[in-house]
C-alpha positions in Angstrom: -52.6 184.9 96.8 -49.9 182.4 96.0 -48.1 182.9 99.3 -51.4 182.8 101.3 -52.5 179.7 99.6 -49.2 178.0 100.2 -49.1 178.9 103.9 -52.7 177.7 104.5 -52.2 174.5 102.6 -48.8 173.8 104.2 -50.3 174.0 107.7 -53.2 171.7 106.8 -51.0 169.2 105.0 -48.4 169.2 107.8 -51.2 168.5 110.4 -52.7 165.8 108.2 -49.3 164.1 107.7 -48.6 164.1 111.5 -52.1 162.6 112.1 -51.3 160.0 109.5 -48.0 159.1 111.3 -49.9 158.8 114.6 -52.3 156.4 112.9 -49.5 154.3 111.5 -47.8 154.1 115.0 -50.9 153.9 117.2 -53.6 152.3 115.1 -52.1 150.2 112.4 -50.5 147.6 114.8 -53.9 146.8 116.2 -56.1 147.2 113.2 -57.1 144.5 110.7 -56.0 144.5 107.1 -59.3 145.9 105.8 -59.3 148.7 108.3 -55.7 149.7 107.5 -56.6 149.6 103.7 -59.6 151.8 104.2 -57.7 154.3 106.3 -54.9 154.4 103.8 -57.3 155.0 100.9 -59.3 157.8 102.5 -56.2 159.4 104.1 -54.6 159.6 100.6 -57.7 161.0 99.0 -57.8 163.7 101.7 -54.1 164.5 101.3 -54.5 165.1 97.6 -57.5 167.3 98.2 -55.6 169.3 100.8 -52.7 169.7 98.3 -55.2 171.0 95.7 -54.7 168.0 93.3 -57.8 166.9 91.4 -57.9 163.3 90.1 -59.7 161.8 87.1 -59.8 158.0 86.8 -60.2 156.4 83.4 -60.4 152.7 82.6 -61.1 149.8 85.0 -58.6 149.4 87.8 -58.2 145.9 89.3 -59.8 146.3 92.7 -59.5 142.8 94.1 -56.9 140.2 94.3 -53.2 140.4 93.6 -52.1 142.6 90.8 -49.0 144.5 89.8 -49.7 148.1 88.7 -46.9 149.3 86.3 -46.8 153.0 86.2 -44.9 155.9 84.7 -43.3 158.1 87.3 -43.6 161.9 87.5 -43.8 163.0 91.1 -44.0 161.9 94.7 -47.8 162.4 94.5 -48.0 159.3 92.2 -48.0 157.1 95.3 -50.9 158.9 96.9 -53.1 159.3 93.8 -52.8 155.6 93.2 -53.4 154.8 96.9 -56.6 156.9 96.5 -57.9 154.3 94.0 -56.7 151.2 95.9 -54.2 150.8 98.8 -51.0 149.7 97.1 -47.6 148.5 98.3 -45.1 150.4 96.2 -41.5 149.7 95.3 -39.5 152.9 95.9 -35.9 154.1 96.1 -34.5 153.8 99.6 -33.8 157.6 99.5 -37.5 158.3 100.0 -37.4 156.6 103.4 -35.1 159.5 104.5 -37.6 162.3 103.6 -38.9 164.1 106.6 -42.5 163.1 107.6 -43.5 161.8 104.1 -40.7 159.2 104.1 -41.7 157.9 107.5 -45.3 157.8 106.4 -44.8 155.8 103.2 -42.6 153.4 105.2 -45.2 152.9 107.8 -47.8 152.3 105.0 -45.9 149.3 103.7 -43.6 150.6 101.0 -41.0 148.2 99.8 -37.6 150.0 99.5 -34.9 149.0 97.2 -31.2 149.9 97.5 -30.3 150.4 93.9 -26.8 149.4 93.0 -26.4 146.9 95.7 -25.9 143.2 95.1 -28.9 141.0 95.7 -31.2 144.1 96.1 -33.6 143.0 93.4 -33.7 139.4 94.7 -34.5 140.6 98.2 -37.3 142.9 97.0 -38.7 140.3 94.7 -39.2 137.9 97.7 -41.0 140.7 99.5 -43.3 141.3 96.5 -44.2 137.7 96.2 -45.3 137.8 99.9 -47.5 140.7 99.1 -49.0 138.9 96.2 -49.7 135.9 98.3 -51.6 138.2 100.7 -53.8 139.4 97.7 -52.4 142.9 97.7 -51.8 145.3 94.8 -48.1 146.2 94.2 -47.1 149.4 92.4 -44.0 149.5 90.3 -42.2 152.5 88.7 -40.0 150.6 86.2 -38.4 153.8 84.8 -36.4 153.9 88.1 -36.7 157.7 88.3 -39.1 160.5 87.6 -39.6 162.3 84.3 -41.4 165.6 83.2 -44.4 163.4 82.2 -44.6 164.1 78.5 -42.9 160.8 77.5 -41.9 157.5 79.2 -38.3 156.5 79.8 -37.1 152.9 79.2 -38.3 150.3 81.7 -36.1 148.1 83.9 -37.6 144.7 83.6 -36.0 143.0 86.6 -38.8 143.5 89.1 -41.4 142.2 86.6 -40.0 138.8 87.5 -41.8 138.7 90.9 -45.3 139.1 89.2 -44.4 136.6 86.5 -43.1 134.0 88.9 -46.2 134.4 91.0 -48.5 134.2 87.9 -50.0 137.6 88.8 -51.8 139.9 86.3 -50.0 143.0 85.4 -52.0 146.2 84.7 -50.2 149.2 83.0 -51.3 152.6 84.4 -50.6 155.9 82.6 -50.4 159.1 84.6 -50.9 162.4 82.8 -50.4 165.7 84.7 -52.2 168.9 84.0 -51.9 172.5 85.2 -54.8 174.8 84.7 -56.3 172.7 81.9 -53.1 172.1 80.0 -50.6 169.2 79.9 -47.7 170.4 82.0 -44.5 169.5 83.8 -45.2 172.1 86.5 -45.7 169.4 89.2 -43.0 167.0 88.1 -40.4 166.2 90.7 -37.2 166.0 88.6 -33.6 167.1 88.5 -32.0 168.7 91.5 -35.3 170.0 92.8 -35.8 169.4 96.6 -39.0 168.1 98.1 -39.6 171.5 99.7 -39.2 173.3 96.4 -41.7 171.0 94.8 -44.1 171.5 97.7 -43.7 175.3 97.2 -44.9 175.0 93.6 -47.7 172.5 94.3 -49.2 174.0 97.4 -49.1 177.6 96.2 -50.8 177.0 92.8 -54.3 176.1 91.6 -55.6 174.0 88.8 -53.5 170.9 89.4 -54.9 167.7 88.1 -53.7 164.1 87.5 -55.4 161.7 85.1 -55.0 158.0 86.0 -55.6 155.8 82.9 -55.9 152.1 83.8 -55.1 150.2 80.7 -55.9 146.7 79.5 -54.8 144.0 82.0 -51.9 141.7 80.9 -52.9 138.2 82.1 -50.4 136.5 84.3 -50.3 133.3 82.3 -49.6 135.2 79.1 -46.8 137.2 80.8 -45.2 134.0 82.0 -45.2 132.7 78.5 -43.6 135.9 77.1 -41.1 136.4 79.9 -40.2 139.5 81.7 -38.4 141.4 78.9 -41.4 141.1 76.5 -43.9 141.8 79.3 -42.0 145.0 80.2 -41.8 146.0 76.6 -45.6 145.5 76.1 -46.3 147.5 79.2 -44.0 150.3 78.1 -45.6 150.6 74.7 -49.1 150.7 76.2 -48.2 153.4 78.8 -46.2 155.4 76.3 -49.0 155.4 73.8 -51.4 156.7 76.5 -49.0 159.3 77.8 -47.7 160.7 74.5 -50.7 160.4 72.2 -53.1 162.0 74.6 
């Protein structure tokens, strides 16, 4: 049953990703902002359904105007479950751009890539984020800088908080909790030396995968500016860690 489920889902997902790439290349250049956002949202919802990932949204996500969503990072699916709630421009490691199909797709959808370890990388990305805020977009940030098994939250890097603070944009912490067959689990986490294909094998072949998205209290931009990026990052980390660990 595992193998059959994997094969069927893999075929459907591959076709869906290819169709998404066609939309990015052929439709996005001519579509308005609202049309692209709507397509992004519903395409992401369908992708998660085809992957067998159920989603449960808790709290009140900011649905309009500029906002920075600060999120704990567990898997590549994080990008798509959040896009299912609201189309979001994510900050991601440049390595993702080189992933077959999915890398091209997230690049075409407006992901901001950062070359970690390079001089001026943070400054360059910060300017791109401020442009997104000016356009009224939501920006997603994974401040741990890497993925984790999902039972705890690693320390945050505060540097990219500066873009939201400089722009006076609200910051909303978001906690992701992963479940497998009704229990908290790291089964779907994308960590260590695991390849994308190995992770897809586990995800597409199983059943009972679920992600809870817990949208926590908004941190007002004015207050974050008064606190500074270090305190704002610390506050967001405490809120997310409490939601991830305690529940």
